[in-house]
C-alpha positions as a printed Julia matrix, in Angstrom:
466×3 Matrix{Float64}:
 101.96    2.49   8.79
  99.13    3.0   11.12
  97.87   -0.53  13.14
  94.28    0.39  12.28
  95.12    0.23   8.04
  94.84   -2.56   6.45
  98.71   -2.08   5.11
  99.65   -3.11   9.25
  97.34   -6.04   8.67
  98.65   -7.68   5.99
 102.26   -6.49   7.23
 101.92   -8.04  10.54
 100.11  -11.7    8.62
 102.98  -12.0    6.61
 106.0   -11.67   9.42
 103.97  -13.98  11.45
 103.62  -16.94   9.04
 107.03  -15.75   7.94
 108.7   -16.7   10.92
 106.16  -19.34  12.59
 108.17  -22.11  11.16
 111.5   -20.99  12.34
 113.34  -22.2   15.13
 112.03  -19.76  17.65
 114.57  -17.56  18.91
 117.25  -18.4   16.27
 119.49  -15.9   14.64
 117.01  -16.41  11.36
 114.29  -15.61  13.57
 116.05  -11.98  14.67
 117.39  -11.2   11.73
 113.9   -11.56  10.22
 112.4    -9.97  12.93
 114.78   -6.67  12.86
 114.05   -6.85   8.99
 110.56   -6.19   9.51
 110.59   -4.15  12.19
 113.08   -1.71  10.18
 110.38   -2.05   7.25
 107.65   -0.89   9.53
 109.52    1.87  10.88
 110.71    2.52   7.73
 107.12    2.57   5.96
 106.63    6.21   8.01
 109.84    8.24   6.74
 112.83    5.74   5.21
 115.44    8.47   6.08
 114.97    8.56   9.76
 115.92    4.53   9.65
 119.46    5.97   9.86
 118.39    8.12  13.07
 117.33    4.29  15.09
 120.42    2.62  13.81
 122.67    5.27  15.25
 121.02    5.53  18.55
 120.8     1.82  18.12
 124.57    1.76  17.89
 125.79    4.15  19.93
 124.09    3.2   22.85
 125.4    -0.5   22.21
 128.92    1.0   22.21
 128.3     2.9   25.64
 127.19   -0.26  27.46
 130.16   -2.08  25.88
 132.79    0.94  27.18
 130.89    1.06  31.1
 131.34   -2.78  31.33
 135.26   -2.38  30.07
 135.78    0.87  31.65
 136.53    2.2   35.35
 135.69    5.96  33.85
 131.9     5.26  33.51
 130.75    8.25  34.59
 132.16   10.24  31.57
 130.25    7.17  29.4
 126.88    7.52  30.82
 127.16   11.45  30.64
 128.04   11.11  26.86
 124.92    8.75  26.25
 121.96   10.77  27.83
 123.63   14.12  26.68
 123.26   12.27  22.81
 119.91   10.77  23.64
 118.57   13.76  24.7
 120.36   15.85  22.55
 118.86   14.28  19.52
 115.94   14.35  21.06
 115.37   18.14  21.65
 117.04   19.34  18.04
 114.1    17.03  16.68
 111.39   17.37  19.12
 112.19   20.78  20.69
 114.4    23.03  18.79
 111.65   24.69  16.6
 109.73   25.02  20.14
 112.42   26.79  22.13
 112.54   29.01  18.44
 109.35   30.41  18.6
 109.21   30.53  22.27
 112.17   32.75  21.98
 110.71   34.74  18.89
 107.51   35.64  21.33
 110.08   36.45  24.08
 111.89   39.17  21.58
 108.39   40.38  19.91
 107.46   41.03  23.86
 110.61   43.04  24.13
 110.05   44.64  20.76
 112.94   43.68  19.07
 113.47   43.63  15.09
 115.55   40.26  15.26
 113.64   36.69  14.87
 114.82   32.88  14.55
 114.12   31.15  11.65
 112.55   27.88  12.06
 114.41   24.61  11.2
 112.87   22.74   8.34
 112.96   19.19   9.89
 109.82   16.5   10.63
 109.96   14.92  13.56
 110.27   11.13  13.72
 107.87    8.81  14.62
 108.23    6.83  18.33
 111.63    8.95  18.7
 110.55   10.16  22.3
 109.8     6.05  23.1
 112.68    4.47  21.9
 115.21    7.39  23.27
 113.41    6.59  26.3
 113.42    2.67  26.09
 117.64    3.07  24.94
 118.66    5.3   27.78
 116.9     2.91  30.26
 119.22    0.36  28.93
 122.69    2.13  29.47
 121.37    3.53  32.73
 120.74    0.32  34.1
 124.1    -1.22  32.87
 125.73    2.14  34.42
 124.13    1.48  37.92
 125.02   -2.26  37.89
 122.03   -3.63  37.66
 121.95   -5.2   33.99
 124.69   -6.84  32.11
 125.49   -5.15  28.67
 124.61   -7.08  25.78
 126.91   -8.76  24.1
 125.19   -8.97  20.57
 124.25   -5.92  18.55
 122.14   -8.15  16.41
 119.46   -8.7   20.36
 120.26   -5.16  21.24
 118.55   -3.45  17.52
 115.76   -6.01  18.24
 115.09   -4.45  21.52
 115.42   -1.14  20.22
 113.31   -1.67  16.94
 110.88   -4.55  17.89
 107.74   -3.21  15.76
 104.91   -4.13  18.37
 106.06   -1.21  20.72
 108.27    0.53  18.46
 105.9     3.73  17.88
 103.95    4.04  20.91
 105.19    2.0   23.84
 104.58   -0.1   26.28
 108.05    1.38  27.06
 109.98   -2.24  28.1
 112.73   -2.63  30.12
 115.79   -4.64  28.27
 115.89   -7.22  31.02
 111.93   -7.85  30.62
 112.79   -7.85  26.51
 116.07  -10.49  26.85
 114.42  -12.48  29.35
 111.91  -13.52  26.83
 114.28  -13.5   24.09
 116.95  -16.08  25.72
 113.94  -18.26  26.87
 112.64  -19.88  23.97
 109.97  -21.62  24.32
 106.16  -22.89  22.75
 103.19  -20.38  22.61
 100.66  -22.64  24.57
  97.12  -22.13  22.67
  95.29  -20.01  25.5
  98.54  -17.9   25.25
  97.89  -17.53  21.39
  94.01  -17.24  22.22
  94.49  -14.21  24.68
  96.7   -12.24  22.34
  94.43  -12.31  19.62
  91.69  -11.07  21.95
  94.12   -8.63  23.16
  94.42   -7.84  19.78
  90.35   -7.85  18.8
  89.58   -5.94  21.72
  91.97   -3.03  21.16
  91.22   -2.57  17.47
  87.39   -2.69  19.11
  88.96    0.13  21.85
  90.21    2.3   18.7
  88.49    2.32  15.97
  84.43    1.61  17.55
  85.11    3.93  20.73
  87.76    6.01  20.44
  87.24    7.03  16.48
  83.69    7.55  17.31
  84.12    9.87  20.68
  86.6    11.93  18.02
  83.42   12.61  15.72
  81.37   13.83  18.74
  83.94   16.29  20.09
  86.38   17.57  17.45
  83.93   19.81  15.92
  83.75   21.18  19.27
  87.41   21.57  20.32
  87.71   22.92  16.68
  85.46   25.72  17.72
  84.45   25.62  20.79
  82.82   29.36  20.82
  80.33   27.68  18.55
  78.8    25.46  21.27
  77.03   25.66  24.25
  78.49   25.12  27.71
  76.94   21.25  28.15
  78.2    20.76  24.62
  81.73   21.98  25.45
  81.76   19.91  28.94
  80.73   16.59  27.0
  83.47   17.2   24.46
  85.94   17.19  27.68
  84.35   13.96  28.94
  84.65   12.29  25.1
  88.41   13.72  24.57
  89.12   12.07  28.34
  87.59    8.59  26.65
  88.22    8.91  23.42
  92.68    9.21  24.48
  92.19    6.34  26.93
  90.62    3.64  24.28
  92.63    5.0   21.87
  96.21    4.49  23.81
  94.93    1.99  25.83
  93.76    0.0   22.83
  96.9     0.3   20.86
  98.72   -1.2   24.04
  96.23   -4.09  23.71
  97.22   -4.78  20.17
 100.94   -4.42  21.19
 101.02   -6.46  24.06
  98.68   -9.07  22.01
 101.03   -9.23  19.01
 104.2    -9.35  21.04
 102.61  -12.46  22.89
 102.0   -14.39  19.37
 105.53  -13.92  19.12
 106.62  -14.99  22.14
 106.95  -11.88  24.69
 105.17  -10.71  27.77
 105.18   -7.11  27.69
 104.3    -5.21  30.71
 100.99   -3.94  31.59
 100.1    -0.53  30.69
  96.51    0.62  31.87
  95.01   -0.6   34.84
  91.17    1.51  34.55
  92.88    4.96  35.2
  89.15    6.27  35.84
  88.77    4.22  38.99
  91.4     6.13  40.78
  90.51    7.58  44.25
  93.3     9.89  43.61
  95.96   11.82  41.45
  98.68    9.05  42.76
  96.11    6.42  42.11
  95.73    7.51  38.43
  99.28    7.54  37.76
  99.49    4.4   38.84
  96.84    3.56  36.64
  98.04    5.13  33.48
 100.65    4.58  31.19
 102.14    2.55  34.22
 105.47    2.09  31.82
 105.93    5.69  31.51
 105.21    6.35  34.98
 107.57    3.27  35.85
 110.62    5.09  33.78
 109.76    8.4   35.28
 110.05    7.12  38.62
 113.06    4.56  38.41
 115.17    7.1   36.08
 113.97   10.66  36.75
 112.1    11.2   40.26
 114.83    8.94  42.05
 117.85   10.68  40.24
 116.72   13.87  41.36
 116.13   12.63  45.23
 113.0    11.0   45.54
 111.78   11.6   48.85
 115.28   10.18  50.76
 115.91   13.93  51.04
 113.63   16.51  52.82
 109.71   16.97  52.45
 110.16   20.4   50.41
 112.29   18.74  48.14
 110.45   15.81  47.64
 107.81   18.2   46.83
 109.59   20.28  44.33
 110.98   16.49  43.03
 107.28   15.42  42.42
 106.53   18.89  40.65
 109.48   18.74  38.34
 108.79   15.1   37.3
 105.65   16.11  36.42
 106.27   19.38  34.4
 109.19   17.38  32.44
 106.92   14.46  32.06
 103.92   16.98  30.08
 107.06   18.28  28.1
 107.44   14.24  27.18
 104.39   14.63  25.41
 105.05   17.66  23.05
 106.76   20.58  22.07
 103.91   22.69  23.45
 103.49   25.31  26.71
  99.99   23.56  27.09
 101.73   20.06  27.83
 103.87   21.6   30.17
 100.78   23.13  31.51
  99.21   20.12  32.17
 102.46   18.51  33.25
 102.29   21.43  35.92
  99.0    20.69  36.65
  99.8    17.06  37.6
 102.75   17.78  39.72
 100.41   20.42  41.65
  97.91   18.23  42.06
 100.5    15.36  43.55
 101.87   18.01  45.99
  98.13   19.8   47.05
  97.31   15.85  47.8
  99.99   15.17  49.75
 100.17   18.69  51.72
  96.44   19.16  52.02
  93.71   16.43  50.78
  95.37   13.66  53.01
  95.3    15.37  56.08
  91.54   16.36  55.86
  89.76   14.4   58.41
  87.75   11.69  57.06
  89.62   12.17  53.63
  90.83    8.59  53.29
  88.01    6.53  54.86
  87.03    3.85  53.28
  83.02    4.67  54.03
  81.58    4.51  50.1
  80.21    8.55  50.29
  84.15    9.31  50.73
  85.43    7.1   48.19
  83.08    8.64  45.89
  83.65   11.95  46.61
  87.48   11.38  45.59
  86.61    9.54  42.9
  84.74   12.41  41.67
  87.51   14.72  42.73
  90.29   13.04  40.77
  88.07   12.63  37.96
  87.5    15.79  37.55
  90.85   17.3   37.96
  92.28   15.18  35.28
  89.63   16.06  32.82
  90.45   19.85  33.78
  93.97   18.81  32.55
  93.0    16.77  29.55
  91.66   20.85  28.3
  95.0    21.8   28.21
  96.46   18.82  26.6
  93.97   18.05  23.68
  93.16   22.5   22.98
  95.67   23.04  20.43
  96.75   26.64  21.69
  96.33   28.06  25.3
  93.8    30.57  24.11
  91.82   27.7   22.69
  91.91   26.0   26.47
  90.67   29.04  28.18
  88.1    29.54  25.28
  87.05   25.94  26.43
  87.01   26.38  29.82
  85.02   29.88  29.64
  82.29   28.08  27.52
  81.93   25.6   30.57
  81.76   27.94  32.64
  78.31   29.26  31.16
  76.59   26.25  32.01
  74.81   27.63  35.43
  73.09   30.35  33.16
  72.02   27.66  30.23
  70.37   25.56  32.77
  69.74   21.59  32.74
  68.85   20.32  29.01
  68.09   17.09  27.49
  71.95   17.59  25.68
  73.09   17.14  28.93
  70.78   14.41  29.7
  72.11   12.41  26.89
  75.73   13.51  27.64
  75.59   12.3   31.18
  73.5     9.16  30.19
  76.86    8.19  27.9
  79.6     9.31  30.33
  77.55    7.06  33.0
  77.54    4.47  30.5
  81.53    4.25  29.71
  82.2     4.41  32.98
  80.05    1.86  34.19
  81.64   -0.54  31.65
  85.45    0.49  32.91
  84.2    -0.58  36.47
  82.42   -4.13  35.84
  85.91   -4.66  33.31
  87.78   -3.52  36.82
  85.96   -4.88  39.9
  85.31   -8.16  37.96
  89.21   -8.68  36.28
  87.08   -9.59  33.12
  90.27   -9.17  30.63
  92.16  -11.39  32.79
  89.3   -13.49  33.37
  88.22  -14.26  29.5
  91.96  -14.75  28.9
  92.33  -17.96  31.43
  89.22  -19.32  30.24
  88.63  -21.86  27.95
  89.53  -21.8   24.14
  85.47  -21.81  23.4
  85.47  -18.33  25.42
  88.57  -17.16  23.35
  86.47  -17.85  19.99
  83.27  -16.36  20.84
  84.74  -13.04  22.21
  87.23  -12.63  19.28
  84.11  -13.6   17.26
  82.13  -11.01  18.96
  84.84   -8.19  18.63
  85.03   -8.58  14.77
  81.45   -8.34  14.72
  81.66   -5.1   16.53
  84.1    -3.85  14.26
  82.02   -4.92  11.23
  78.66   -3.52  12.9
  79.85   -0.05  14.7
  83.39    1.13  12.58
  83.15    5.15  11.91
  83.23    6.2    8.18
  86.68    8.12   9.26
  89.31    6.31  10.8
  91.96    8.3   12.69
  95.68    8.25  13.6
  96.11    6.77  16.95
  97.3    10.05  19.51
 100.01    8.68  20.96
 101.94    7.98  17.53
 102.54   11.88  17.35
 105.32   11.43  20.39
């Protein structure tokens, strides 16, 4: 059930209207919401409902054990092993087997492993990380274990963020769950604005950019260097509009049910460094990797060289989290290398950190294009395909400047300009804090934009595959 389908729109309206008259956060509300969330997840594949239920019951039980026994390490180790084991089996087993077969082929061995006939459960990476954060927080003493299995099950399966985040902390979710309140009209208005703008981002911008860039990614050798470069820029904004659009919809829907989800995007293409980029892009994943992986590895509390290694490993594993492909590993390795080089080299160049406009523009230009370079490996289906894209771009010098380049760069400037204006004047927040009449006007404008500019083909959300 994709967010950009009429099936989901009908589902959401029914759930909202059915739960609206119920006493806020009552047991009946919780049961109804959990049933709706399981229906939402089961609409993808009913067989995998058992998997999310197993993960829920197991980590709920681990949380109780951590509060009742002195042998806490064995239980948290069991939680990590089981959670990562399930994730590894469904997401990485065939990747490991295919990599092993590649090695056997290189050695001219006759033996080959057979692939496992298993589907990747939708959203498994997100709800696994969310569930693991709960048991780790209980283990660290940062959170008391939840005594109600119903409450914990709703935390894991709550449908707005179940498939692709944001990755919500248990403390954040239970704080809202335990605080019954009437949702103000402004809150409802802002939630509807976020939903409407999220659909505009996804349907109008992301899907249109996909139509522009996908033919090039399918066969880069048949396109010019400029067309290929524009396809890279198109994907950079496609994935931003696609994922931040989903996040806006998820946060908006959660607001209508009385939950305040953490911010997940903060205009990442305005970043002036790679570190700044990761403070703005998929912020809840960055926060998770920092708090539960980077710090667990030692963070920056140890030697300088180990700090750099920890940075690199965190981004490498963050890349692998996105998918079972060496291209994702390379994407993570590139960002890890960027962060290390930034600290070791760039930040030590005299004048690099200057607040003068030319220096800031240079830092932005370098950061944006390093991110786009990494996106090549993220988007390409194979390593060879990524190299072909880079090779085509390398032919730009011989091609010279043409009208296609002018048009493409003009569109890029427009997209960057829109993001700069929204970031500079904090328009989304100002609209949300504005008068209800402004809410109605913006929502109406968004709906009209959807009616007038929705492309013929609709694509699933990119991060649903992770």
